[in-house]
LOLUMVEX-815123 format. One record per residue (C-alpha): residue number from 1; chain; x, y, z. Coordinates in steps of 0.5 Angstrom, whole numbers, padded with zeros to 4 digits. Layout:
<kolvos>
nr NUM, kette A, u X, v Y, w Z
...
</kolvos>
This chain:
<kolvos>
nr 1, kette A, u 0427, v 0137, w 0136
nr 2, kette A, u 0427, v 0138, w 0144
nr 3, kette A, u 0427, v 0134, w 0149
nr 4, kette A, u 0423, v 0135, w 0155
nr 5, kette A, u 0421, v 0131, w 0162
nr 6, kette A, u 0418, v 0132, w 0168
nr 7, kette A, u 0418, v 0128, w 0175
nr 8, kette A, u 0411, v 0126, w 0174
nr 9, kette A, u 0408, v 0129, w 0181
nr 10, kette A, u 0411, v 0136, w 0178
nr 11, kette A, u 0407, v 0140, w 0172
nr 12, kette A, u 0413, v 0144, w 0170
nr 13, kette A, u 0417, v 0141, w 0164
nr 14, kette A, u 0424, v 0142, w 0162
nr 15, kette A, u 0429, v 0142, w 0157
nr 16, kette A, u 0432, v 0134, w 0159
nr 17, kette A, u 0439, v 0137, w 0160
nr 18, kette A, u 0442, v 0129, w 0159
nr 19, kette A, u 0442, v 0123, w 0163
nr 20, kette A, u 0447, v 0124, w 0168
nr 21, kette A, u 0444, v 0130, w 0170
nr 22, kette A, u 0438, v 0127, w 0173
nr 23, kette A, u 0439, v 0127, w 0180
nr 24, kette A, u 0434, v 0119, w 0180
nr 25, kette A, u 0433, v 0115, w 0174
nr 26, kette A, u 0428, v 0116, w 0168
nr 27, kette A, u 0423, v 0111, w 0170
nr 28, kette A, u 0421, v 0116, w 0175
nr 29, kette A, u 0420, v 0122, w 0170
nr 30, kette A, u 0416, v 0124, w 0165
nr 31, kette A, u 0418, v 0126, w 0157
nr 32, kette A, u 0415, v 0128, w 0152
nr 33, kette A, u 0419, v 0131, w 0144
nr 34, kette A, u 0417, v 0138, w 0142
nr 35, kette A, u 0419, v 0141, w 0134
nr 36, kette A, u 0425, v 0145, w 0135
nr 37, kette A, u 0420, v 0152, w 0135
nr 38, kette A, u 0416, v 0148, w 0141
nr 39, kette A, u 0410, v 0150, w 0139
nr 40, kette A, u 0408, v 0142, w 0136
nr 41, kette A, u 0409, v 0137, w 0141
nr 42, kette A, u 0411, v 0131, w 0137
nr 43, kette A, u 0410, v 0126, w 0141
nr 44, kette A, u 0405, v 0127, w 0148
nr 45, kette A, u 0407, v 0125, w 0156
nr 46, kette A, u 0411, v 0118, w 0155
nr 47, kette A, u 0417, v 0114, w 0157
nr 48, kette A, u 0423, v 0115, w 0156
nr 49, kette A, u 0424, v 0108, w 0152
nr 50, kette A, u 0417, v 0111, w 0148
nr 51, kette A, u 0420, v 0118, w 0147
nr 52, kette A, u 0427, v 0115, w 0144
nr 53, kette A, u 0423, v 0110, w 0139
nr 54, kette A, u 0420, v 0115, w 0136
nr 55, kette A, u 0426, v 0121, w 0135
nr 56, kette A, u 0431, v 0115, w 0132
nr 57, kette A, u 0425, v 0114, w 0127
nr 58, kette A, u 0424, v 0121, w 0126
nr 59, kette A, u 0431, v 0122, w 0125
nr 60, kette A, u 0432, v 0116, w 0120
nr 61, kette A, u 0425, v 0119, w 0115
nr 62, kette A, u 0429, v 0126, w 0116
nr 63, kette A, u 0436, v 0124, w 0113
nr 64, kette A, u 0434, v 0117, w 0109
nr 65, kette A, u 0432, v 0123, w 0103
</kolvos>
């Protein structure tokens, strides 16, 4: 899965480098989650907390076996 972000005022999505590498707080950005090939959006534009909650759910069910 690929996590992408963009400033709320921007239109261009970028791959997420990590929380420590962002210039400001995660509250000033929009996030989205895509599949590995970047062909399907798993979570549309949302806050960091909502996207990460869904990411954890997907990972849990993927490894549940």
